[in-house]
C-alpha positions as a Markdown table, in Angstrom:
| # | Residue | x | y | z |
|---|---|---|---|---|
| 1 | Met | 61.8 | -69.4 | -7.0 |
| 2 | Arg | 60.3 | -68.4 | -10.2 |
| 3 | Lys | 57.4 | -70.5 | -10.0 |
| 4 | Ser | 57.0 | -70.2 | -6.8 |
| 5 | Arg | 56.7 | -66.0 | -8.5 |
| 6 | Gly | 54.5 | -67.4 | -11.5 |
| 7 | Leu | 52.0 | -68.9 | -8.9 |
| 8 | Val | 51.1 | -65.5 | -6.8 |
| 9 | Leu | 50.7 | -63.9 | -10.4 |
| 10 | Leu | 48.6 | -66.3 | -10.9 |
| 11 | Leu | 46.6 | -66.0 | -7.5 |
| 12 | Ser | 46.7 | -62.7 | -7.6 |
| 13 | Thr | 44.9 | -62.4 | -10.7 |
| 14 | Ala | 42.2 | -64.6 | -9.5 |
| 15 | Val | 41.9 | -62.4 | -7.2 |
| 16 | Leu | 41.8 | -58.8 | -9.0 |
| 17 | Leu | 39.5 | -60.1 | -11.3 |
| 18 | Ser | 37.6 | -61.9 | -8.6 |
| 19 | Ser | 37.5 | -58.5 | -7.7 |
| 20 | Ser | 36.2 | -56.7 | -10.5 |
| 21 | Ala | 33.6 | -59.2 | -10.1 |
| 22 | Thr | 32.5 | -59.1 | -6.2 |
| 23 | Ser | 32.7 | -55.4 | -5.7 |
| 24 | Tyr | 31.1 | -54.4 | -9.4 |
| 25 | Ala | 27.7 | -54.7 | -6.7 |
| 26 | Phe | 28.7 | -52.3 | -4.8 |
| 27 | Tyr | 30.3 | -49.9 | -7.3 |
| 28 | Asp | 27.6 | -47.2 | -7.5 |
| 29 | Lys | 28.1 | -46.4 | -11.3 |
| 30 | Thr | 27.6 | -42.6 | -11.9 |
| 31 | Pro | 24.9 | -41.6 | -14.9 |
| 32 | Lys | 26.0 | -41.3 | -17.6 |
| 33 | Pro | 23.9 | -38.2 | -19.5 |
| 34 | Thr | 22.8 | -37.8 | -22.9 |
| 35 | Lys | 23.8 | -34.9 | -25.1 |
| 36 | Ala | 20.1 | -33.9 | -25.8 |
| 37 | Gln | 19.4 | -34.3 | -22.3 |
| 38 | Ile | 22.4 | -31.7 | -21.6 |
| 39 | Asp | 21.3 | -29.4 | -24.7 |
| 40 | Ala | 17.9 | -29.6 | -23.6 |
| 41 | Ala | 19.4 | -28.6 | -20.2 |
| 42 | Lys | 20.6 | -25.5 | -21.7 |
| 43 | Ala | 17.9 | -24.7 | -23.4 |
| 44 | Ala | 16.3 | -24.7 | -20.0 |
| 45 | Glu | 18.7 | -22.6 | -18.4 |
| 46 | Leu | 19.6 | -20.1 | -21.8 |
| 47 | Ala | 14.8 | -19.7 | -20.8 |
| 48 | Lys | 15.1 | -18.9 | -17.5 |
| 49 | Gln | 17.8 | -16.9 | -17.8 |
| 50 | Gln | 15.8 | -14.7 | -20.1 |
| 51 | Ala | 13.0 | -14.7 | -18.1 |
| 52 | Ala | 15.0 | -13.6 | -15.3 |
| 53 | Asn | 16.0 | -10.9 | -17.7 |
| 54 | Ala | 13.1 | -10.1 | -18.3 |
| 55 | Ala | 12.0 | -9.6 | -14.8 |
| 56 | Ala | 14.6 | -7.8 | -13.5 |
| 57 | Ser | 13.9 | -5.3 | -16.7 |
| 58 | Lys | 10.7 | -4.7 | -15.5 |
| 59 | Leu | 11.4 | -4.4 | -11.3 |
| 60 | Asn | 13.9 | -2.2 | -12.0 |
| 61 | Ser | 12.4 | -0.2 | -14.3 |
| 62 | Ala | 9.1 | -0.2 | -11.3 |
| 63 | Lys | 11.9 | 1.2 | -8.2 |
| 64 | Ser | 12.3 | 3.9 | -10.7 |
| 65 | Thr | 8.0 | 5.2 | -11.0 |
| 66 | Leu | 9.1 | 4.7 | -8.0 |
| 67 | Arg | 11.6 | 6.5 | -6.3 |
| 68 | Gln | 9.6 | 9.7 | -8.4 |
| 69 | Leu | 6.5 | 8.6 | -7.0 |
| 70 | Thr | 8.3 | 9.0 | -3.3 |
| 71 | Ala | 9.8 | 12.3 | -4.5 |
| 72 | Ala | 6.3 | 13.9 | -5.8 |
| 73 | Ser | 5.1 | 12.5 | -2.6 |
| 74 | Asp | 7.9 | 14.1 | -0.3 |
| 75 | Ala | 7.2 | 17.4 | -2.1 |
| 76 | Ala | 3.3 | 17.8 | -1.0 |
| 77 | Thr | 3.9 | 16.2 | 2.3 |
| 78 | Ala | 6.7 | 19.5 | 2.3 |
| 79 | Lys | 3.4 | 21.6 | 0.7 |
| 80 | Tyr | 1.5 | 20.3 | 3.0 |
| 81 | His | 3.2 | 21.1 | 5.5 |
| 82 | Val | 3.3 | 25.1 | 4.6 |
| 83 | Ala | -0.3 | 25.1 | 4.2 |
| 84 | Gln | -0.7 | 24.1 | 7.8 |
| 85 | Arg | 1.6 | 27.1 | 9.2 |
| 86 | Asn | 0.2 | 29.3 | 6.8 |
| 87 | Leu | -3.9 | 28.0 | 7.8 |
| 88 | Gln | -2.0 | 28.5 | 11.1 |
| 89 | Ala | -1.3 | 31.8 | 10.4 |
| 90 | Ala | -3.7 | 33.3 | 8.7 |
| 91 | Thr | -6.4 | 32.0 | 12.4 |
| 92 | Ile | -4.4 | 33.5 | 14.5 |
| 93 | Thr | -4.8 | 36.6 | 12.6 |
| 94 | Ala | -8.3 | 36.1 | 12.1 |
| 95 | Asn | -8.5 | 36.2 | 16.0 |
| 96 | Asn | -6.5 | 39.2 | 16.7 |
| 97 | Ala | -9.0 | 40.8 | 13.9 |
| 98 | Ala | -11.8 | 39.5 | 16.2 |
| 99 | Gln | -10.7 | 40.8 | 19.4 |
| 100 | His | -9.5 | 44.1 | 17.4 |
| 101 | Ser | -13.3 | 44.0 | 16.4 |
| 102 | Arg | -14.7 | 43.7 | 20.2 |
| 103 | Glu | -12.4 | 46.2 | 21.5 |
| 104 | Ala | -13.7 | 48.6 | 18.9 |
| 105 | Gln | -17.0 | 47.0 | 19.6 |
| 106 | Ala | -16.5 | 48.2 | 23.9 |
| 107 | Ala | -15.2 | 51.3 | 22.9 |
| 108 | Val | -18.8 | 52.5 | 21.5 |
| 109 | Ala | -20.9 | 51.0 | 23.9 |
| 110 | Ala | -18.4 | 52.9 | 26.0 |
| 111 | Ala | -19.4 | 56.3 | 24.0 |
| 112 | Asn | -22.9 | 56.1 | 23.4 |
| 113 | Ala | -23.2 | 55.7 | 27.4 |
| 114 | Thr | -20.8 | 58.4 | 28.3 |
| 115 | Ile | -23.0 | 60.7 | 25.2 |
| 116 | Gly | -26.3 | 58.6 | 27.3 |
| 117 | Arg | -24.7 | 60.6 | 30.7 |
| 118 | Met | -24.7 | 63.7 | 29.4 |
| 119 | Ala | -27.8 | 64.3 | 27.5 |
| 120 | Thr | -29.5 | 62.8 | 30.9 |
| 121 | Asn | -27.6 | 65.1 | 33.0 |
| 122 | Ala | -28.5 | 68.3 | 29.9 |
| 123 | Tyr | -32.5 | 66.9 | 31.4 |
| 124 | Ile | -32.4 | 66.9 | 34.6 |
| 125 | Met | -30.4 | 70.7 | 35.0 |
| 126 | Gly | -33.1 | 71.6 | 32.1 |
| 127 | Ser | -32.1 | 74.1 | 29.7 |
| 128 | Gly | -29.0 | 72.2 | 28.9 |
| 129 | Phe | -25.7 | 72.0 | 30.4 |
| 130 | Thr | -23.7 | 74.6 | 29.7 |
| 131 | Asp | -20.9 | 77.1 | 31.3 |
| 132 | Ile | -23.6 | 79.8 | 31.8 |
| 133 | Glu | -25.9 | 77.0 | 33.9 |
| 134 | Ser | -24.1 | 76.0 | 35.7 |
| 135 | Leu | -22.9 | 79.6 | 36.2 |
| 136 | Leu | -26.6 | 80.1 | 37.7 |
| 137 | His | -26.9 | 76.7 | 39.4 |
| 138 | Ser | -23.8 | 76.5 | 41.5 |
| 139 | Asn | -23.8 | 76.8 | 44.5 |
| 140 | Gly | -20.6 | 78.5 | 45.8 |
| 141 | Pro | -17.0 | 78.7 | 44.7 |
| 142 | Gln | -16.7 | 75.6 | 44.9 |
| 143 | Asp | -19.7 | 74.1 | 43.2 |
| 144 | Leu | -19.3 | 76.4 | 40.0 |
| 145 | Ile | -15.3 | 74.7 | 39.9 |
| 146 | Asp | -16.2 | 71.4 | 40.3 |
| 147 | Arg | -18.7 | 71.1 | 37.4 |
| 148 | Leu | -16.7 | 73.7 | 34.8 |
| 149 | Ser | -14.5 | 71.1 | 34.8 |
| 150 | Thr | -17.4 | 68.2 | 35.1 |
| 151 | Leu | -18.6 | 69.6 | 31.5 |
| 152 | Asn | -14.6 | 70.1 | 30.0 |
| 153 | Gln | -14.1 | 66.9 | 30.7 |
| 154 | Leu | -17.6 | 65.1 | 29.7 |
| 155 | Gly | -17.0 | 67.5 | 26.3 |
| 156 | Ala | -13.6 | 65.6 | 25.8 |
| 157 | Ser | -15.0 | 62.5 | 26.1 |
| 158 | Asn | -17.7 | 63.1 | 23.8 |
| 159 | Ser | -15.6 | 64.5 | 21.3 |
| 160 | Thr | -12.7 | 62.0 | 22.1 |
| 161 | Ala | -14.8 | 58.6 | 22.3 |
| 162 | Leu | -17.0 | 58.9 | 19.0 |
| 163 | Lys | -13.7 | 59.5 | 17.0 |
| 164 | Arg | -12.5 | 56.6 | 18.9 |
| 165 | Tyr | -15.9 | 55.1 | 17.6 |
| 166 | Gln | -16.0 | 56.4 | 14.1 |
| 167 | Ser | -12.4 | 54.7 | 13.6 |
| 168 | Ala | -11.9 | 51.5 | 15.8 |
| 169 | Ala | -15.2 | 50.6 | 14.2 |
| 170 | Ile | -14.2 | 50.9 | 10.7 |
| 171 | Ile | -11.1 | 49.9 | 11.3 |
| 172 | Ala | -12.2 | 46.8 | 13.3 |
| 173 | Lys | -14.9 | 45.9 | 10.5 |
| 174 | Gln | -11.8 | 46.2 | 7.5 |
| 175 | Ala | -9.5 | 44.0 | 9.2 |
| 176 | Lys | -12.3 | 41.0 | 10.2 |
| 177 | Ile | -13.4 | 41.0 | 7.0 |
| 178 | Ala | -10.1 | 40.7 | 5.8 |
| 179 | Ala | -8.8 | 38.1 | 8.5 |
| 180 | Asp | -11.9 | 36.4 | 7.5 |
| 181 | Ser | -11.3 | 36.2 | 4.0 |
| 182 | Ala | -7.2 | 35.0 | 4.3 |
| 183 | Lys | -8.3 | 32.4 | 6.4 |
| 184 | Ala | -11.2 | 30.4 | 4.5 |
| 185 | Ala | -8.8 | 30.9 | 1.5 |
| 186 | Gln | -6.2 | 29.7 | 3.5 |
| 187 | Val | -8.3 | 26.8 | 5.0 |
| 188 | Val | -9.9 | 25.9 | 0.8 |
| 189 | Ala | -5.6 | 25.9 | 0.2 |
| 190 | Thr | -5.1 | 23.4 | 2.7 |
| 191 | Gln | -7.6 | 21.4 | 1.3 |
| 192 | Lys | -6.3 | 21.3 | -1.8 |
| 193 | Val | -2.7 | 20.5 | -0.3 |
| 194 | Ala | -3.9 | 17.8 | 1.5 |
| 195 | Ala | -5.7 | 15.9 | -0.7 |
| 196 | Ala | -3.1 | 16.2 | -3.7 |
| 197 | Lys | -0.9 | 15.0 | -0.8 |
| 198 | Ala | -3.2 | 11.8 | -0.1 |
| 199 | Ile | -2.8 | 11.1 | -4.1 |
| 200 | Ala | 0.6 | 10.8 | -3.9 |
| 201 | Asp | 1.2 | 9.0 | -0.7 |
| 202 | Gln | -1.5 | 6.6 | -2.0 |
| 203 | Ala | 0.1 | 6.5 | -5.7 |
| 204 | Lys | 3.9 | 5.8 | -3.5 |
| 205 | Ala | 1.5 | 3.3 | -1.5 |
| 206 | Asp | 0.4 | 1.3 | -4.3 |
| 207 | Gln | 3.8 | 1.3 | -6.3 |
| 208 | Ala | 5.9 | 0.1 | -3.7 |
| 209 | Lys | 3.3 | -2.9 | -3.9 |
| 210 | Glu | 4.4 | -3.5 | -7.2 |
| 211 | Val | 7.9 | -3.1 | -6.7 |
| 212 | Ala | 7.6 | -5.7 | -3.9 |
| 213 | Arg | 5.7 | -8.1 | -6.2 |
| 214 | Leu | 8.1 | -7.9 | -9.1 |
| 215 | Ser | 10.7 | -8.7 | -5.7 |
| 216 | Ser | 9.5 | -11.8 | -5.3 |
| 217 | Ile | 8.6 | -12.9 | -9.2 |
| 218 | Gln | 12.7 | -12.0 | -9.3 |
| 219 | Ser | 13.5 | -14.0 | -6.3 |
| 220 | Lys | 11.3 | -16.8 | -7.7 |
| 221 | Leu | 13.5 | -16.6 | -10.7 |
| 222 | Met | 16.7 | -16.2 | -10.1 |
| 223 | Ala | 16.0 | -19.2 | -7.6 |
| 224 | Glu | 15.3 | -21.0 | -10.7 |
| 225 | Leu | 17.7 | -20.3 | -12.5 |
| 226 | Ser | 19.8 | -21.1 | -9.7 |
| 227 | Lys | 18.2 | -24.4 | -10.2 |
| 228 | Ala | 18.4 | -24.9 | -13.3 |
| 229 | Arg | 22.3 | -24.1 | -14.0 |
| 230 | Asn | 23.0 | -26.1 | -10.9 |
| 231 | Ile | 21.5 | -29.4 | -13.7 |
| 232 | Arg | 22.7 | -27.9 | -16.2 |
| 233 | Leu | 26.1 | -28.3 | -14.4 |
| 234 | Thr | 25.9 | -31.6 | -12.5 |
| 235 | Leu | 24.5 | -32.8 | -16.2 |
| 236 | Glu | 27.8 | -31.9 | -17.7 |
| 237 | Gln | 29.5 | -33.5 | -14.6 |
| 238 | Gln | 28.1 | -36.9 | -15.5 |
| 239 | Leu | 29.0 | -36.7 | -18.0 |
| 240 | Gln | 33.0 | -36.1 | -18.0 |
| 241 | Leu | 33.2 | -38.6 | -14.9 |
| 242 | Ala | 30.6 | -41.1 | -16.3 |
| 243 | Gln | 33.6 | -40.9 | -19.1 |
| 244 | Leu | 36.3 | -41.0 | -16.9 |
| 245 | Glu | 35.0 | -44.2 | -15.1 |
| 246 | Glu | 34.9 | -45.9 | -18.2 |
| 247 | Ala | 38.0 | -44.9 | -19.3 |
| 248 | Asn | 39.9 | -45.8 | -16.1 |
| 249 | Ala | 37.9 | -49.2 | -16.1 |
| 250 | Asn | 38.8 | -50.0 | -19.2 |
| 251 | Ile | 42.6 | -49.6 | -18.2 |
| 252 | Ala | 42.0 | -51.0 | -14.8 |
| 253 | Ala | 40.4 | -54.5 | -16.4 |
| 254 | His | 43.1 | -55.0 | -19.0 |
| 255 | Thr | 46.3 | -54.1 | -16.3 |
| 256 | Ser | 48.8 | -57.4 | -17.2 |
| 257 | Gly | 50.8 | -55.5 | -14.5 |
| 258 | Gln | 50.0 | -58.0 | -10.8 |
| 259 | Phe | 53.9 | -57.4 | -9.5 |
| 260 | Lys | 52.5 | -54.3 | -8.3 |
| 261 | Val | 50.5 | -55.6 | -5.8 |
| 262 | Trp | 52.9 | -57.3 | -2.5 |
| 263 | Pro | 52.7 | -60.3 | -1.6 |
| 264 | Asp | 51.2 | -61.2 | 1.8 |
| 265 | Lys | 52.7 | -61.4 | 4.9 |
| 266 | Gly | 50.3 | -61.0 | 7.7 |
| 267 | Phe | 50.2 | -57.9 | 8.7 |
| 268 | Lys | 47.5 | -57.8 | 10.8 |
| 269 | Gly | 44.7 | -54.5 | 11.7 |
| 270 | Arg | 42.1 | -54.0 | 14.5 |
| 271 | Ser | 39.9 | -57.3 | 15.3 |
| 272 | Thr | 37.0 | -55.0 | 15.0 |
| 273 | Thr | 35.3 | -52.2 | 12.3 |
| 274 | Arg | 33.6 | -49.2 | 13.5 |
| 275 | Ser | 31.6 | -47.8 | 9.8 |
| 276 | Thr | 29.0 | -49.4 | 8.2 |
| 277 | Asp | 28.1 | -49.0 | 5.4 |
| 278 | Ala | 25.7 | -45.6 | 5.4 |
| 279 | Ile | 29.4 | -43.8 | 6.5 |
| 280 | Arg | 31.4 | -45.9 | 3.8 |
| 281 | Thr | 28.6 | -44.6 | 1.6 |
| 282 | Ala | 29.1 | -40.7 | 3.4 |
| 283 | Ala | 33.5 | -41.1 | 3.1 |
| 284 | Val | 33.0 | -41.9 | -0.7 |
| 285 | Ala | 30.1 | -39.1 | -1.3 |
| 286 | Tyr | 32.3 | -36.7 | 0.4 |
| 287 | Ala | 35.9 | -37.4 | -1.5 |
| 288 | Lys | 33.7 | -37.6 | -4.9 |
| 289 | Lys | 32.8 | -33.9 | -3.8 |
| 290 | Gln | 36.5 | -32.9 | -3.1 |
| 291 | Val | 37.8 | -34.4 | -6.1 |
| 292 | Leu | 35.0 | -33.1 | -8.4 |
| 293 | Ala | 35.8 | -29.9 | -6.8 |
| 294 | Arg | 39.4 | -29.7 | -8.0 |
| 295 | Lys | 40.6 | -29.5 | -5.1 |
| 296 | Pro | 44.5 | -28.6 | -4.9 |
| 297 | Tyr | 46.8 | -31.2 | -3.0 |
| 298 | Val | 48.7 | -29.6 | 0.1 |
| 299 | Trp | 50.8 | -32.3 | 2.5 |
| 300 | Gly | 50.3 | -32.2 | 5.5 |
| 301 | Ala | 46.5 | -30.6 | 4.7 |
| 302 | Gln | 43.3 | -32.2 | 5.6 |
| 303 | Gly | 40.7 | -29.8 | 4.2 |
| 304 | Pro | 38.4 | -28.0 | 3.4 |
| 305 | Asn | 39.8 | -26.5 | 0.7 |
| 306 | Ser | 43.3 | -28.4 | -0.1 |
| 307 | Tyr | 44.5 | -32.4 | 0.8 |
| 308 | Asp | 46.5 | -34.7 | 0.5 |
| 309 | Cys | 46.2 | -38.2 | 0.7 |
| 310 | Ser | 45.8 | -38.9 | 4.7 |
| 311 | Gly | 44.5 | -35.9 | 5.0 |
| 312 | Leu | 40.9 | -37.0 | 2.8 |
| 313 | Val | 40.6 | -40.0 | 4.4 |
| 314 | Tyr | 40.5 | -38.4 | 7.6 |
| 315 | Ala | 38.7 | -35.7 | 6.8 |
| 316 | Ala | 36.1 | -38.1 | 4.2 |
| 317 | Tyr | 35.4 | -40.5 | 7.3 |
| 318 | Lys | 35.0 | -37.8 | 9.8 |
| 319 | Ser | 32.6 | -35.5 | 7.3 |
| 320 | Ala | 30.5 | -39.4 | 8.0 |
| 321 | Gly | 29.8 | -39.3 | 11.3 |
| 322 | Leu | 33.4 | -40.6 | 13.0 |
| 323 | Gly | 35.0 | -38.2 | 15.3 |
| 324 | Tyr | 37.6 | -38.6 | 18.5 |
| 325 | Pro | 38.3 | -40.0 | 20.3 |
| 326 | Asn | 37.3 | -42.8 | 18.3 |
| 327 | Trp | 38.8 | -41.0 | 14.9 |
| 328 | Ser | 42.2 | -39.3 | 14.7 |
| 329 | Arg | 44.1 | -37.8 | 11.7 |
| 330 | Leu | 46.9 | -40.5 | 11.6 |
| 331 | Asn | 49.5 | -40.3 | 8.4 |
| 332 | Ala | 49.2 | -43.7 | 5.9 |
| 333 | Ala | 51.3 | -46.4 | 8.4 |
| 334 | Leu | 49.6 | -46.0 | 11.3 |
| 335 | Tyr | 45.8 | -46.3 | 9.3 |
| 336 | Phe | 47.4 | -49.7 | 7.8 |
| 337 | Val | 47.4 | -50.7 | 11.7 |
| 338 | Asp | 44.0 | -48.5 | 12.6 |
| 339 | Thr | 42.1 | -50.3 | 10.5 |
| 340 | Lys | 40.9 | -54.5 | 10.0 |
| 341 | Arg | 42.7 | -56.5 | 6.6 |
| 342 | Val | 40.5 | -56.8 | 4.3 |
| 343 | Pro | 41.4 | -58.9 | 1.6 |
| 344 | Leu | 41.1 | -56.9 | -1.6 |
| 345 | Ser | 38.4 | -59.4 | -3.2 |
| 346 | Gln | 36.3 | -58.5 | -0.8 |
| 347 | Leu | 36.4 | -54.9 | -0.9 |
| 348 | Leu | 33.6 | -52.2 | -0.5 |
| 349 | Pro | 33.0 | -48.8 | -1.5 |
| 350 | Gly | 34.7 | -46.8 | 1.4 |
| 351 | Asp | 37.5 | -49.0 | 2.9 |
| 352 | Leu | 41.1 | -47.7 | 2.5 |
| 353 | Leu | 44.1 | -49.3 | -0.4 |
| 354 | Phe | 47.9 | -47.8 | 0.6 |
| 355 | Tyr | 50.8 | -48.6 | -1.3 |
| 356 | Ser | 53.9 | -49.0 | -0.2 |
| 357 | Tyr | 57.4 | -49.0 | -1.6 |
| 358 | Asp | 58.9 | -52.8 | -0.9 |
| 359 | Gly | 55.7 | -54.1 | 0.9 |
| 360 | Ser | 55.9 | -53.5 | 4.4 |
| 361 | Val | 54.4 | -51.4 | 7.4 |
| 362 | Gln | 56.6 | -49.3 | 7.7 |
| 363 | Asn | 57.6 | -47.4 | 3.8 |
| 364 | Ile | 53.7 | -47.0 | 3.1 |
| 365 | His | 53.3 | -43.5 | 1.4 |
| 366 | His | 50.4 | -43.3 | -0.2 |
| 367 | Ile | 46.5 | -44.5 | 0.9 |
| 368 | Thr | 43.3 | -43.7 | -1.0 |
| 369 | Ile | 39.3 | -44.3 | 0.1 |
| 370 | Tyr | 38.0 | -47.5 | -2.9 |
| 371 | Ala | 35.5 | -46.6 | -4.8 |
| 372 | Gly | 34.5 | -49.8 | -6.3 |
| 373 | Asn | 35.2 | -51.7 | -9.5 |
| 374 | Gly | 39.0 | -51.8 | -9.0 |
| 375 | Met | 38.7 | -47.9 | -9.0 |
| 376 | Met | 39.5 | -45.6 | -6.4 |
| 377 | Trp | 38.8 | -41.5 | -5.0 |
| 378 | Glu | 42.5 | -40.4 | -4.0 |
| 379 | Ala | 44.6 | -37.1 | -3.0 |
| 380 | Asn | 47.6 | -38.1 | -5.5 |
| 381 | Ser | 50.5 | -35.5 | -5.6 |
| 382 | Lys | 51.4 | -32.1 | -5.8 |
| 383 | Arg | 51.5 | -32.4 | -9.1 |
| 384 | Thr | 48.7 | -34.1 | -10.4 |
| 385 | Gly | 46.0 | -32.8 | -7.4 |
| 386 | Leu | 43.1 | -34.8 | -6.4 |
| 387 | Ile | 41.7 | -37.5 | -9.2 |
| 388 | Phe | 39.7 | -40.2 | -9.8 |
| 389 | Ser | 41.5 | -43.4 | -10.9 |
| 390 | Thr | 42.5 | -47.1 | -11.5 |
| 391 | Met | 43.8 | -48.4 | -8.1 |
| 392 | Tyr | 46.4 | -50.7 | -10.5 |
| 393 | Ser | 48.1 | -46.8 | -11.0 |
| 394 | Val | 49.8 | -46.5 | -7.8 |
| 395 | Lys | 53.0 | -49.3 | -7.6 |
| 396 | Gly | 53.4 | -51.1 | -4.2 |
| 397 | Leu | 49.9 | -51.7 | -4.1 |
| 398 | Met | 49.7 | -53.9 | -0.2 |
| 399 | Pro | 47.7 | -57.0 | -1.0 |
| 400 | Ser | 44.8 | -56.5 | 1.5 |
| 401 | Gly | 43.4 | -52.8 | 2.5 |
| 402 | Gly | 41.4 | -51.7 | 5.7 |
| 403 | Arg | 38.1 | -51.2 | 6.2 |
| 404 | Val | 37.6 | -48.3 | 9.3 |
């Protein structure tokens, strides 16, 4: 029995060593940035940050100036509207004065006509148009009464017409002069205000263009800053991951407890696979991203904010393009049955690793995604979270993996 177990251990050791050598070609090792590269990335990020800060200062100053110019433009516009209303009022006053002048001129013309008729009648009647002349030349009492009444009326009209002429002519002339002067002054004032408004509007438009230009520069610099920051973070993460890979790979290479791997009991799985190299690569990339994002372990979760072990496997392959009905959420034991058996010596990145308490399928308690070179991506536990670890770090490794 001991000899049999010793043979199993020897064969297992040989398998694992060949697994490390065989799968290494498929393992995409994380590049290990140098300190100089990270320092250069930090310097580039700092330069972009300083440029972005300077651009932001200029933009804020330009926006402040634009607000001031906008206020000046609004004030000039308000003054222009007031000037327009004043001009309209002055125009109405001038038009009324002109109308009053025309009415006065009509009254003067009527007075002149009345005086002319009186003079004509006096000339026709002879020596003059008097009460005695009317008495001597009347054709009877009634004619005398009519002539005296007309004379009185003409006298009154004459006096009224002359007075109206004198007052109307003077008032109309003065009103027209004042109205025309006020209108002319308001025209000049309106033109000045309109010119000031045009200058203010142009200054506002020019400053708005400057703000737009500076905003574009600021947006570009912020994008460059974000890119520089991502480069720096990526290099730092790559350095951390590379150091972790080196440490875990060293542990895997010197692991002597191969008895953790259960002997092959002949459990069968699928005879076909559903994944391609591209799908497996995408699944590995997804799992790696979740681990690097330090996502937490939550039992029963399948992302995107947390995962358990089989939930990470499900989410990784679903994101890679597999979906229902060819791909569904299962527990670790059912994934073992639903994948094609792959010897540990033939594992490829993206294959699944299974762990059992006693080597039986029903007691499989953990599942991970093989990363290559004896390493794996896994949702380990609530205490540990999502990690990158050696495939031998969990006891009870089944003698074969599963290919989706």
